[in-house]
C-alpha positions in Angstrom: 27.2 -6.0 -11.0 28.8 -3.2 -12.9 25.1 -2.2 -13.8 24.3 -2.0 -10.3 27.8 0.0 -9.6 27.2 2.4 -12.2 23.3 3.5 -11.7 24.5 3.6 -7.8 27.2 5.8 -8.5 29.8 3.4 -7.0 33.3 3.0 -8.6 34.1 -0.6 -9.8 38.1 0.4 -10.6 38.8 2.9 -8.2 39.5 5.1 -10.8 39.9 8.7 -8.9 39.4 10.8 -12.0 35.7 9.1 -12.0 35.1 9.8 -8.5 36.3 13.6 -9.7 33.8 14.4 -12.2 31.0 16.3 -10.6 27.6 14.2 -11.8 24.6 16.2 -12.5 21.6 16.8 -10.4 19.6 14.6 -12.0 22.0 11.9 -12.1 22.6 12.3 -7.8 18.7 11.9 -7.7 18.9 9.3 -10.0 21.4 7.5 -7.2 19.9 8.3 -4.5 16.4 6.8 -5.5 18.3 4.1 -6.8 19.6 3.3 -3.7 15.9 3.3 -2.4 14.7 1.2 -4.7 17.8 -1.2 -4.2 16.9 -1.3 -0.7 12.9 -1.9 -0.7 13.6 -4.6 -3.6 15.8 -6.8 -1.4 14.1 -5.5 2.0 10.4 -7.2 0.7 12.5 -10.6 -0.7 12.9 -9.4 -4.1 9.0 -9.9 -4.9 8.1 -6.4 -5.9 7.7 -5.0 -9.5 8.2 -1.1 -9.8 4.1 -0.5 -9.1 4.7 -1.6 -5.5 8.0 0.0 -5.1 6.6 3.0 -6.3 3.5 3.0 -4.1 6.2 2.0 -1.0 8.3 5.2 -1.7 5.0 7.3 -1.9 3.9 6.0 1.9 8.0 6.7 3.1 7.5 10.3 1.2 9.4 9.6 -1.6 7.8 11.2 -4.5 8.7 10.5 -8.2 6.9 8.9 -11.5 6.4 5.4 -11.7 8.1 5.8 -15.1 11.7 6.6 -13.5 11.0 3.9 -10.7 10.8 1.2 -13.4 13.6 2.5 -15.7 15.8 2.5 -12.8 14.7 -0.8 -11.8 15.4 -2.2 -15.7 19.0 -0.6 -15.4 19.9 -2.2 -12.1 18.2 -5.4 -13.5 16.0 -5.8 -11.0 13.4 -8.0 -11.5 10.6 -9.1 -9.4 10.6 -12.8 -9.0 7.1 -14.9 -9.6 5.2 -16.0 -6.2 2.9 -18.9 -6.0 -0.6 -18.2 -7.1 -2.3 -16.7 -4.2 -6.6 -15.9 -3.7 -7.7 -12.7 -5.3 -8.2 -9.8 -2.9 -10.1 -7.4 -4.4 -13.0 -8.0 -6.8 -16.0 -5.7 -7.2 -19.5 -6.9 -7.3 -21.2 -6.6 -10.5 -23.8 -4.1 -10.4 -22.3 -2.3 -7.8 -21.2 1.4 -7.3 -18.4 2.9 -5.5 -18.2 5.8 -3.5 -16.2 9.0 -4.6 -12.2 8.7 -3.5 -12.9 11.7 -0.8 -9.4 10.8 1.1 -7.8 12.1 -2.4 -4.5 10.5 -0.9 -4.8 12.7 1.8 -3.1 10.2 4.6 -2.7 12.5 7.5 -5.0 13.5 9.9 -5.2 16.4 12.4 -6.7 14.3 15.2 -7.7 10.5 16.1 -10.9 8.5 14.8 -11.6 11.5 11.6 -9.6 9.3 9.2 -9.4 5.0 8.7 -8.5 3.9 6.0 -9.3 -0.2 5.5 -8.1 -3.2 3.5 -7.9 -6.8 3.0 -5.4 -9.1 2.1 -4.2 -12.7 2.1 -1.3 -14.5 4.5 0.1 -17.9 4.5 -0.6 -19.9 7.9 -0.5 -23.6 8.5 -4.1 -23.7 7.4 -3.5 -22.4 4.1 -4.2 -18.6 2.6 -6.4 -17.0 5.1 -7.9 -13.5 4.6 -7.2 -10.8 7.3 -9.1 -7.4 6.8 -7.4 -4.6 8.8 -8.5 -0.9 9.5 -6.0 1.9 10.2 -6.7 5.4 11.9 -4.7 7.9 9.9 -3.5 10.0 13.3 -1.3 7.5 14.7 -1.0 4.8 12.0 -2.4 2.2 14.4 -4.9 -0.9 14.1 -8.3 0.0 15.4 -9.7 -2.8 14.1 -9.1 -6.3 11.8 -10.1 -9.7 11.2 -9.5 -13.2 10.0 -11.1 -15.6 7.7 -11.4 -18.1 5.2 -13.5 -15.9 3.1 -12.6 -12.6 1.6 -16.7 -11.1 2.0 -18.8 -8.8 3.7 -19.0 -11.1 7.2 -14.9 -10.6 7.5 -14.7 -6.4 6.8 -17.9 -5.7 9.5 -15.9 -8.1 12.1 -13.1 -5.3 11.2 -15.7 -2.7 11.7 -17.5 -3.7 14.6 -14.1 -4.5 16.3 -12.8 -0.8 16.0 -16.1 0.8 16.9 -16.0 -1.0 19.8 -12.8 0.1 21.1 -13.0 4.1 19.4 -15.4 6.5 19.0 -15.3 8.2 15.5 -15.6 11.7 14.9 -19.2 12.7 13.5 -18.7 11.9 10.1 -15.7 10.7 10.1 -13.8 9.3 6.5 -13.4 5.3 6.3 -11.7 4.8 3.1 -11.3 1.5 1.4 -11.1 0.1 -2.1 -14.5 -1.4 -3.9 -13.8 -4.7 -3.6 -17.0 -6.7 -3.2 -17.0 -6.5 0.9 -16.9 -3.1 1.1 -19.7 -2.5 -1.3 -21.9 -5.3 0.1 -25.1 -4.1 1.1 -25.0 -5.2 5.0 -21.3 -3.4 5.4 -22.4 -0.1 3.9 -25.8 -0.4 6.1 -23.6 -0.8 9.3 -21.3 2.2 8.5 -24.8 4.3 7.2 -26.1 3.4 10.4 -23.1 5.0 12.6 -22.7 8.0 10.6 -19.7 7.1 8.7 -18.5 8.6 5.4 -17.3 6.2 3.0 -14.4 6.9 0.6 -13.0 4.8 -1.7 -10.2 4.1 -4.4 -10.6 4.8 -7.9 -10.6 1.2 -9.9 -7.1 -0.8 -10.0 -5.6 2.3 -8.5 -3.6 0.8 -5.4 -2.4 4.2 -4.8 -5.4 5.6 -3.7 -5.0 3.1 -0.8 -0.9 3.5 -0.1 -1.1 4.3 3.4 -2.8 0.9 3.8 -0.4 -1.1 1.3 2.8 0.3 3.1 1.2 -1.3 6.4 0.4 -4.5 4.5 4.2 -4.9 3.1 5.2 -4.6 6.2 2.6 -7.2 7.8 4.0 -9.6 5.4 8.0 -8.4 5.6 
């Protein structure tokens, strides 16, 4: 408790002299950042480590280094709990090449249907683990397409895409961003995307921050 109070700049003893000391700007920033980290950590049921908390902070417009988040978590003794084994949601298909990262972490759009982001995850249901593919419009942050199934494959992401295409009219050369997982690099999915004139953008390998908007959405979904 003392360690947390020290990082959050909360007095343990109530000593008035402690309150009168002027903290440095960096210390004050650390205190505010620590409060945000503490809030997210417990809001996410103590299962987020420093990389996911850093991504969540970035999605909320709070910018800092990954090292700073890790340091403050160590000082507050915040350690993510281990979760039961889950399916792997991203596996890159051997022999395939990803598209360039054209989105480049620009998670905003000037108009609807100009930039979409997509990803897959898994959720626990009465039937066991199921995969979910979701497409968000970065203009409104609304879900425009989704699909659920037992396999994280080409069919799953294509069904989500078809739902989005039925309900929306994508702008010419609209950007659709995803990771480089095998569903998104599959021939059938890429052929369908090309057929409707959508430009593909993909995150760099192993970099969840390139798709932070989807990371934030999934963290809310799993709440």
